[in-house]
C-alpha positions in Angstrom: 107.9 152.3 75.2 111.6 151.7 75.4 113.6 148.5 75.6 111.8 145.4 76.1 112.0 144.1 79.5 112.5 140.2 79.7 110.2 138.0 81.3 111.0 135.0 83.3 110.0 132.5 80.9 112.2 134.4 78.2 115.2 134.1 80.5 114.5 130.5 80.9 114.5 130.0 77.3 117.7 131.7 76.7 119.2 129.6 79.5 117.8 126.4 77.8 119.6 127.3 74.7 122.8 128.8 76.4 123.6 126.6 79.3 125.7 127.3 82.4 129.4 127.5 81.3 128.9 129.3 78.0 129.8 132.8 77.3 126.2 133.6 76.5 125.2 132.5 79.8 127.8 134.6 81.6 126.8 137.5 79.7 123.2 136.9 80.5 123.9 136.7 84.3 126.3 139.7 84.4 123.5 141.8 82.9 120.7 140.6 85.1 122.6 140.1 88.5 124.9 143.0 88.4 122.3 145.6 86.7 124.9 147.7 85.1 124.9 149.3 81.8 126.7 147.4 79.0 129.2 150.0 78.8 130.3 149.0 82.3 129.7 145.1 81.8 132.0 145.2 78.7 134.9 146.3 80.9 134.3 144.1 83.9 137.1 141.7 84.7 139.3 140.2 87.6 140.9 143.6 88.3 137.5 144.8 89.6 137.1 142.1 92.1 137.6 142.9 95.8 138.2 140.5 98.5 136.0 141.2 101.7 139.1 142.3 103.6 139.6 145.1 101.1 136.1 146.8 101.3 134.9 148.7 104.2 133.7 147.0 107.2 130.2 148.2 107.2 130.0 146.7 103.7 131.4 143.3 105.2 128.4 143.5 107.5 126.1 143.6 104.5 127.9 141.1 102.4 130.6 138.8 103.4 131.6 137.5 100.0 133.5 139.4 97.2 132.8 142.9 95.7 133.1 144.4 92.3 134.6 147.8 92.5 134.7 150.2 89.4 133.9 153.6 88.1 130.8 153.8 86.0 131.7 154.5 82.2 128.7 157.2 82.0 129.7 160.6 83.2 133.2 159.3 84.0 134.8 162.6 82.8 132.5 165.3 84.3 130.9 163.6 87.4 132.4 160.3 87.9 130.5 157.6 90.0 132.5 154.9 91.8 130.5 151.9 92.9 131.3 148.8 95.0 128.6 146.3 94.5 128.4 142.7 96.0 129.0 139.7 93.9 125.9 137.7 94.8 126.6 133.8 95.5 124.6 133.0 92.3 127.0 135.1 90.3 130.0 133.5 92.1 128.8 130.1 90.8 128.2 131.5 87.1 131.8 132.9 87.3 133.3 129.5 88.8 131.3 127.6 85.8 132.6 129.7 83.1 136.1 129.4 84.5 135.9 125.6 84.7 134.6 125.6 81.0 137.2 128.1 79.9 134.9 130.7 78.8 135.9 133.4 81.3 138.1 135.7 79.7 141.6 136.8 81.2 141.5 140.6 80.9 137.7 141.0 80.9 135.1 138.4 82.0 133.7 138.7 78.3 136.2 138.5 75.6 135.9 138.2 71.7 136.9 135.0 70.1 140.5 136.4 69.5 140.9 137.0 73.3 140.3 140.8 73.3 137.9 143.0 75.4 134.7 143.6 73.3 133.5 147.1 72.4 130.4 148.2 73.7 128.6 147.9 70.2 130.4 144.8 69.4 129.2 143.1 72.9 125.8 144.5 72.2 125.6 143.0 68.7 127.1 139.7 69.9 124.5 139.3 72.6 121.8 140.4 70.2 122.6 137.3 68.1 122.8 135.0 71.1 119.2 136.5 71.7 118.3 135.5 68.3 119.7 132.0 68.5 117.4 131.3 71.7 114.3 132.8 70.2 113.8 135.7 72.6 113.0 139.4 71.6 115.1 141.0 74.4 118.5 142.8 74.5 121.1 143.6 77.0 119.2 146.6 78.3 115.8 144.8 79.0 117.9 142.4 81.2 118.8 145.4 83.5 115.3 146.3 83.8 114.2 142.6 84.4 116.9 142.3 86.9 115.5 145.5 88.9 111.9 144.0 88.9 112.9 140.6 90.0 114.9 142.2 93.0 111.8 144.3 93.7 109.7 141.4 93.6 111.9 139.6 96.0 111.7 142.3 98.7 114.5 144.9 97.6 113.9 148.3 99.0 113.5 151.2 97.0 116.6 152.5 98.3 118.4 149.1 97.5 117.0 149.4 94.0 118.4 153.2 93.5 121.8 152.1 94.8 
């Protein structure tokens, strides 16, 4: 039960419909590669990116590239969680493709057609429409689950998955 977990063929079908450089492809990859809630992805933007020299030396040993630093939206008022996660090379490529295509937002990575940040529900509804266009049954939350599954299949440790 619960949200539908995307399969690899469903991800491929979505990418066939929404190619690299499109806002839909950017959204898919943000959900899949960052593994964060839609409430956080809706807020991500350039202001969250940290250059390697701005993260702890131990983190730079793990990943030499850029990082995403943010406070999770969930429980932000009673028990806040601050995260710093690597921007994987694959996501760097996706961000550059979106920038080159003019689909990368200015304030947030994903913006409405009016150049404003999406609300959480607005982003969820917009992404659901892109899923329908691609003929896939999934939604954003199922990509978070799929990303964790793919990471585990590619050798991520239980502690890496929990992190």
